[in-house]
N, C-alpha and C positions, 0 to 999 in steps of 0.2 A: 326595739332592736333585740333579737334573740341571739345571745352569745353562743348558743349551741350550734347555730348555723354558721358561725365563724370559726370557732374552735371545735371541729368535728371529731368525735371519738373514733369513728371508723375510717377516717381519711388516712391516706398514706403520704405524709409530708415528703416533698421532693426538694431538690436544690435548684429547680427551674425558677428563674426569676426574669424580670423584664423591666422595661422602661417605656413610657409613652413618649412619642415624638410627634412631629407634624404629620397629621393625617395617617398615623400608623403607630407601630410600636416595634420594639426590639425584644426578642426573647433569647435567653441564654441558658443552654443546657449543659450537660457534663462535658461535651466535646465540640459543640458548635454554637455559633451565634447566628440568629436569623433576624433580618430587618424587613418588615412587611409594610408597604405603603399603598394606600388606595389610589389608583390611577383615575384621572378625569374621565377616561373612556369606560370605566367600570371594572377593569381587571385589578389584580393585586401585584404590584412590583415586589419581587422577593429576592433578597440577597442573602447568601449563606457563606459563612467563613469558619475555619477551624479555630479552636481555642488552644493556646499553648498549654502544655501540661504544667500543673502547679509546682512551683519550686519549693525548696526546703523551707524558706522563710514563710511561705504561705500556709504552712501547716502548724506554725507555732501560735498558741493562744495569745490573744491581745495584739501581738505583732501582725498576725494575719488580718486583723480588723483594720489596722492602719493602712496596710497594703491594699486591701480590698476597697477602702474608702478613696484612696488616691486613684486607684485604677478605675473606679466607677465614675469619678469626676472626669478623668481624661477620656475614657471610652464614651461616657454619656454625652459629653460635649461634642466629641467626634461624630457620634451617631446623629445628634441634632443637626450638625452642619451638613452631614451627608443627606439627611432627609430633606433639608431645604434645597440642596443642590439637585436632588432627584426630582423634587416637585417642580422646580423651575424648568428643568429639561422637559418634563412631562407636559407642563402647561404650554411650552413652545410647540410640542408635537401633537398634543391631543386637545388642548384647551381652545377657548374661543379665538385666541390670537395665533393659532397653529400656523407655523410656517414663517411667522414674523421674527426676524432676528433681533434680539434684544442685547445690546452690548453689555458685557459684564462690568459692573462698577467695582473698582478696587481702589483702596486708599493709596496715596502716593508712597507711603513707606512699604506697603505690601508689593506695589509695583517695583520698587527698588530692590526688595529682597528677591523677587522672582527674576528680575533681570540679571542679578549678580550670582544667585545660587540655584535658580531653577524653580519650577512650579511646585515641586514637592516641599521645598523649603518654605515657600510662601504659604502653603496649606498648613504646614506645621506651625508656622508663625501665628496664623489665625487661631489654630486649635489651642496651642499652649498659652498664648496671650489671653484667650478667652477664659481658660481655666484659672490662670493667675489672677485675672481681674475679678472673677467670681469669688475666688477665695479671699482676696483682699477686701472686697465689699462685704462679704458675709462676716468675716472676722471683725471688720471695722464696725459694722452696724450691730451685730448680735453678740459680740464678745467685749469689745473695747468700750463702745458707747454706754452700755448699761452701767459698767463700773465707774465710768467718768461721771455719769449722772448721780451716782451715789455720793460723790463728794459734796453735792449740795445738801443732802440729808445730814451728812457728817457736820457740815457747816452750821446747820440750824440746831445742833445739839444732840442728835441721835448717836449714842456711843456704843450701844450693844452690838458686839461683833456678830453674834449669831443672827440677830434681827437684820443687820445690814446685808449679810450674805443672802439671807432668805428673800429680802425685798429685791436685791439685785437679780437673783434667779427668777423671781416672779415677773419682774420687768422684762427680762430677756424672753421668757416664754410668751408674755403678752404681746411683745413687739413682733415676734415670729408669727403668732396666730393672726394678728392684724394684717401683717404683710400677705400671708396666704389668702386671707379673706379678700383683700384688695385685688390681688391678681386674678382671683377666681371670677371676678366680675367681667374680665375681658373675654370677648367672644372666642378668640383663637385659643386662649388658655382653657376655656370651658371645653372645647373640643378635645384638647390634649387630656383633660381630666376624664372625659368620656372614654378615651382609649385606655387611660389608666384603669378605669372601672372594668373595661373589657378584658384587660390583662388579668386582673384578679379573678373575675368570673371564670375565665378559661382555665386558670391554674386550679381553682376550686373544683371545676368539672373533671379535670384530669386526675387530681388527687383523690377524688371520690369514685374513680373507676367507671365513669359514665362515658358514653360515646361522645366524641368532641363534635357537637353540632351547635349552631347558634341558639337553638331552642333549649337544649339542655343547659348550656352555659348561662342563659338568661335567668334561670331559676335560682341562681345563687346571689349572695350579697356582693357588692362591689368592695367589701372590706375584707382584708386578709391580714393575719397576725404577722406574717413575714414580709413586711413592706418597707420601702425606703422612708416613707413618711413616719412610720413608727420608729425607725432608726433615728431620725432627726429629733423626735420627741424624747427618745431615750438620751440623746446627746444633751438636750436641754436640762433634763432632770438630773442626770449623772453629773453634769458640770456644776450644778447647784451644790451637790454633795461634796464633790472633790474640791472645788474652789473654797468651800467652807473650811476645809482642813488647813488652808493657808493663812487663816486668821484675817487680819485687816491691816496690812502694812501700808506704806505710802503709795500714792497713785502709780508711780513708775514701776515699783516692785510688784504691785498688784497686776498691772497690765502684763509685765514680763512673765509672771507666774502663770497667768491664764493662757498666754500664748504657748508657753513651754508644755503645759498640761493638755493642750488640745489633742495630740496624738494618743495620750493615755485615755482621755475621755472617749475618743473615737473607737479605740480598741475595745474598751469595756462595753461600750454601747453595741458593738458588733456581736460580741459574745452573748450579751443579754438577748439580742434579737434572734440569734440562732437558737438559744435555749427556749425562748417562748414559741418559736416556730415549730419545735418538736414536741411540745407538751400542751396539755389542755386542762390542768388542774386549776383550782380556785385562785391560788397565788399567782399563777401565770396570767390568768384573766385580769386580775387586779392590776398587775404591772403593765399589761398591754392596753388597758382602757384609755389612757390619755392619747396614745397613738391611734387607736381605733376611732376615737371621736374626731381626731384631726383628719383622718381619712375621709370622714363624711364631707369634708371641704375639698380635699384634693382628688376625690373620685366623683364621677357622675354616672348616671345610668346610660349605658350605651345602647345603640340600636342594633338590629341584627346584622346590618352591613358592617358595622365596626367590629362586632364579634367574629365575623367571617375573617377579617384581617388578623385578629388575635389568634384565631385557630390556625390560620395558615402559617403564622410564625411559630406557634407551638409545635405543629406537626413536623416542621422542618428541623427541629432540634431534638426530637424524641429519639431515644436509643434505637428504636426499631427502624429508623430511617438510615442508620449508619452501621455498616459492617465493622464490628470491633477489631477485626484483623487488618483493616485497611484504614489509611488516613482519610479524614474528612476532606472532601473536595470543595474548592471555591465554586460557586455558580451564581449567576445573575439571570433572571428571567421574569416572565409574567405568568401568573395564573389567570387564565381567561375566564370571562363570566360563566362559561359552560363547565368550568372546573379543570380543563386540560392545562398542562404546564408547558410553556414554550421557553426553552433556554436560549438566551442571547449570547452567542459565542463571543462576539466582538466585545460586548460589555463585560463579560466574564474575564476575558484576557486583559482588558483595560483595568479592571478592578484588581486583578492579581498583580499587575505591573505597579499600580499605585501603592500596593502594600510592600513591594520589594524595594522601592526607591528609598 
């Protein structure tokens, strides 16, 4: 692995970022978000929406990291649900079973929410309950469980506070890596990881000033210093250091201190990620290496078709696509296999209405 091809001296770092989703990805620029999904018929389903201007709190160091972390969870879950919905609709109209109506399966509680408060409330229920569940499971497994396990070591006579905190942090990191390795074996997740690689290759291509073509993008690594995977690794490492400052109180106090410090850890990790994304010296490379190696699991080599999807999303959020004197418009449509774009007026209106409710 050549680190000079990841931390490129002549590259111009940008704030463009993305997220791999089902059969596509989301790209976020300064003023717009684009969601690109490969259609069964060969085209690319493209959705573009404006981004709200950053508020005052989003400009404060550390605090902005906490806000960005929460926003990324909510937005990321929403984009995943949206991609699943779009793919289901496309399969019905373009897939092998096109034209066959498949009744939508909803839970009883979701049906109750929809009947009482409307479809938008039901969608929000699914979105926010998914976010809450993911947070609870993540905190339970990767924050609380390791510190509970350390009680066993304390029980067998290990008294050194520094060593206990170090082992707890190492156990937390090991559990996270094992989890990522396990899910990477799933076929659907592997395709998501391919789109994750396509996202990184496309951003590298743009930051190096090359024309955005699948062939140009394919020449880059799937690894990028400014990646959510690196952020999560920073969280693991910084939590080890921050939690160590709390000593080794009783189990309840330990759990409470770790829960209360999660926002601090997230904020510091965000600042470190932003710093490493803008620099390429030896210290930055050393700090970034754990996250870079973890990306070797969470990214996979994409094919040219997947890179086409990433480039479509990237092109839609570039500053050159939006007049700075005018607001970014919502639009939904399809990039045909021949490269022409067809806007779907009805789908665009429906998407706008879904955002207003």
